C-alpha positions in Angstrom: -0.8 -13.5 -11.2 0.2 -10.1 -9.9 -2.5 -7.4 -10.0 -2.3 -4.2 -12.0 -2.1 -0.9 -10.2 -5.6 -0.1 -11.4 -6.9 -3.1 -9.4 -5.0 -2.1 -6.3 -6.0 1.5 -6.6 -9.2 2.6 -8.4 -8.7 4.4 -11.7 -10.8 7.3 -10.5 -8.3 7.8 -7.6 -5.5 8.1 -10.0 -7.4 10.5 -12.3 -8.1 13.0 -9.5 -4.4 13.9 -9.3 -4.1 14.9 -13.0 -2.3 18.2 -13.2 -0.2 17.8 -10.1 3.5 18.0 -11.1 6.1 15.4 -10.4 7.8 17.2 -7.5 4.5 17.7 -5.7 3.5 14.1 -6.3 6.7 12.9 -4.8 6.1 15.1 -1.7 2.6 13.5 -1.4 4.1 10.0 -1.7 6.7 10.7 1.0 4.0 12.1 3.4 1.7 9.1 2.7 4.6 6.7 3.3 5.2 8.1 6.8 1.6 7.2 7.9 1.4 3.7 6.3 -0.2 1.0 8.6 0.9 -1.9 6.4 4.0 -2.4 4.2 5.7 0.3 6.3 9.2 -0.7 5.3 8.3 -0.9 1.6 6.6 2.4 1.7 9.6 4.1 3.3 12.1 2.4 1.0 10.1 3.6 -2.0 9.8 7.2 -0.5 13.6 7.4 0.1 14.2 6.5 -3.6 11.7 9.0 -4.8 13.4 11.7 -2.6 16.5 11.3 -4.7 14.5 11.8 -7.9 12.6 14.8 -6.4 15.9 16.5 -5.5 17.1 16.0 -9.1 13.9 17.4 -10.6 14.0 20.4 -8.3 17.6 21.2 -9.3 16.7 21.0 -12.9 13.6 23.2 -12.3 11.7 20.7 -14.4 8.3 22.5 -14.0 9.7 25.6 -15.8 11.4 23.4 -18.4 8.0 21.9 -19.2 6.9 25.3 -20.5 9.8 26.0 -22.8 11.0 22.5 -23.9 8.2 20.6 -25.7 10.5 17.6 -26.3 10.3 16.6 -22.6 6.5 16.7 -22.4 5.7 13.1 -23.4 8.3 11.3 -21.1 7.5 13.7 -18.3 3.8 13.0 -18.6 4.6 9.3 -18.4 6.7 9.9 -15.3 3.9 11.9 -13.7 1.3 9.2 -14.5 3.5 6.6 -12.9 3.9 8.8 -9.8 0.1 9.3 -9.6 -0.4 5.5 -9.6 2.4 5.2 -7.0 0.7 7.6 -4.7 -2.5 5.5 -4.8 -0.4 2.4 -4.1 1.3 3.9 -1.1 -1.8 5.6 0.2 -3.7 2.2 0.0 -1.3 1.0 2.7 -2.9 3.5 5.1 -6.6 3.5 4.1 -7.5 0.0 3.0 -8.3 -3.1 5.0 -5.3 -4.3 7.0 -6.2 -8.0 6.4 -6.7 -7.4 2.6 -3.3 -5.8 2.3 -1.9 -8.7 4.3 -3.5 -11.3 2.1 -2.4 -9.4 -1.1 1.1 -9.1 0.4 3.3 -10.5 -2.3 1.2 -8.8 -5.1 1.8 -5.4 -3.4 5.5 -6.2 -3.0 5.6 -6.8 -6.8 3.8 -3.4 -7.4 6.5 -1.6 -5.5 9.3 -3.2 -7.5 7.4 -2.5 -10.7 6.8 1.1 -9.7 10.4 1.9 -9.0 11.5 0.3 -12.3 8.9 2.2 -14.3 9.7 5.6 -12.7 13.4 5.1 -13.2 12.8 4.1 -16.8 10.9 7.3 -17.6 13.6 9.4 -15.8 16.2 8.0 -18.2 14.3 8.9 -21.3 13.7 12.6 -20.5 16.1 14.1 -23.0 17.3 17.2 -21.2 18.1 15.1 -18.1 20.2 12.5 -19.8 22.0 14.9 -22.2 22.6 17.8 -19.8 26.3 18.6 -19.4 26.5 19.0 -15.6 28.8 16.9 -13.3 26.5 17.2 -10.3 23.4 16.2 -12.2 25.2 13.2 -13.8 26.4 12.2 -10.3 22.8 12.3 -9.0 21.6 10.2 -11.9 24.3 7.6 -11.1 23.2 7.6 -7.5 19.5 7.1 -8.5 20.5 4.3 -10.9 22.5 2.5 -8.3 19.8 2.9 -5.6 18.1 -0.5 -6.1 15.8 -0.9 -3.1 14.7 -4.3 -1.8 10.9 -4.8 -1.4 9.7 -7.8 0.5 7.1 -9.1 3.0 8.2 -9.0 6.6 8.7 -12.4 8.3 6.0 -11.5 11.0 3.5 -10.6 8.2 4.2 -13.9 6.5 3.3 -15.8 9.7 0.1 -13.8 10.2 -0.8 -14.3 6.5 -0.2 -18.1 6.9 -2.6 -18.4 9.9 -5.3 -16.2 8.5 -5.5 -17.7 5.0 -5.1 -21.4 5.9 -8.5 -23.1 6.0 -7.1 -25.6 8.6 -6.1 -22.9 11.1 -8.2 -23.1 14.2 -10.5 -20.2 15.3 -8.5 -19.9 18.5 -5.3 -19.4 16.5 -6.9 -16.8 14.3 -8.4 -14.9 17.2 -5.1 -14.9 19.1 -3.1 -13.5 16.1 -5.8 -11.0 15.2 -5.8 -9.6 18.7 -2.0 -9.0 18.4 -2.0 -7.5 14.9 -5.2 -5.4 14.9 -4.2 -3.7 18.2 -1.1 -2.5 16.4 -3.0 -1.5 13.2 -5.8 0.2 15.1 -4.2 1.4 18.4 -7.0 3.8 19.1 -9.7 1.1 18.9 -10.8 -1.8 21.1 -10.6 -5.3 19.6 -14.3 -5.6 18.8 -14.4 -2.2 17.1 -11.3 -3.0 15.1 -12.9 -6.3 13.9 -16.0 -4.4 12.9 -13.9 -1.8 11.0 -12.0 -4.5 9.2 -15.2 -6.3 8.3 -16.6 -3.1 6.8 -13.5 -2.5 4.7 -13.4 -6.1 3.5 -17.0 -5.8 2.4 -15.9 -2.8 0.2 -13.0 -4.9 -1.2 -15.4 -7.7 -2.0 -17.7 -5.4 -3.9 -14.7 -4.1 -5.9 -13.5 -7.6 -6.7 -17.0 -8.7 -7.8 -17.2 -5.7 -10.1 -14.0 -6.9 -11.8 -15.4 -10.5 -11.9 -12.2 -11.6 -10.0 -13.4 -14.9 -8.5 -10.1 -15.9 -7.0 -9.8 -12.7 -5.1 -13.4 -12.8 -4.0 -12.8 -16.2 -2.5 -9.8 -14.9 -0.5 -11.7 -11.8 0.7 -14.7 -13.9 1.7 -12.3 -16.1 3.7 -11.1 -13.0 5.5 -14.7 -11.8 6.2 -15.5 -15.2 7.6 -12.5 -15.0 9.9 -13.5 -11.5 11.3 -17.1 -12.6 11.8 -16.1 -15.9 13.5 -13.7 -14.1 15.8 -16.3 -11.5 16.6 -18.8 -14.2 17.5 -16.2 -15.9 19.8 -15.4 -12.6 21.5 -19.2 -12.1 22.2 -19.4 -15.6 23.7 -16.3 -14.9 25.9 -18.0 -11.7 27.1 -21.2 -13.5 27.9 -19.2 -16.1 29.9 -17.5 -13.4 31.9 -20.8 -11.6 32.6 -22.4 -14.9 33.7 -19.4 -15.7 36.0 -19.5 -12.2 37.5 -23.2 -12.6 38.3 -22.7 -16.0 40.0 -19.8 -14.6 42.0 -21.8 -11.6 43.2 -24.6 -13.8 44.6 
């Protein structure tokens, strides 16, 4: 079952952006999309769609209309709430555990699809937007309506997900693919440090899932924690073997 936005991003994180208007929220989402470490294509696709909406809202001077047209307040608040949750979703692709985001891959893809649909739906029910008699605005609405983005999981990410989550995958296979993927996700870190960082982030995810009594997700996250710890142990053994070989060679 797909998770809700409140599970992917904490409710408190959404609440802290209360009061930020729609245009500024879209700007924040676009900025966050440019620094995403995971679901990069989905983040950028989503940001491109929201840019179209942001341009329309700026042309309408929607923030000023808010003060003078009470009939737009309710749908506009709904739009802003959807945008706040969308920011948490996109920002999670930068801040949260790479392996967690990988394991939750299809759930997150579903959230991007759901986010675009919800935002577009609110846009359509803001009265002064749909009723305004302006050719350029109507054209922009048509462009937004036809801009149906495709959100999916990259083929390479699917392969990594398959190796990491399968119980029958060998430790050597997991170590090999982690070396490749974590070096891209944490280019400024060595492999051991990246494993340690991932392990710490996964421990946080495990606490969150336990707080929600989500046993299925806890099981998945524990599997990921085990993979990082087993891989770290193998790396330590490899280092010990190299040191021992170097000592023998120097004698």
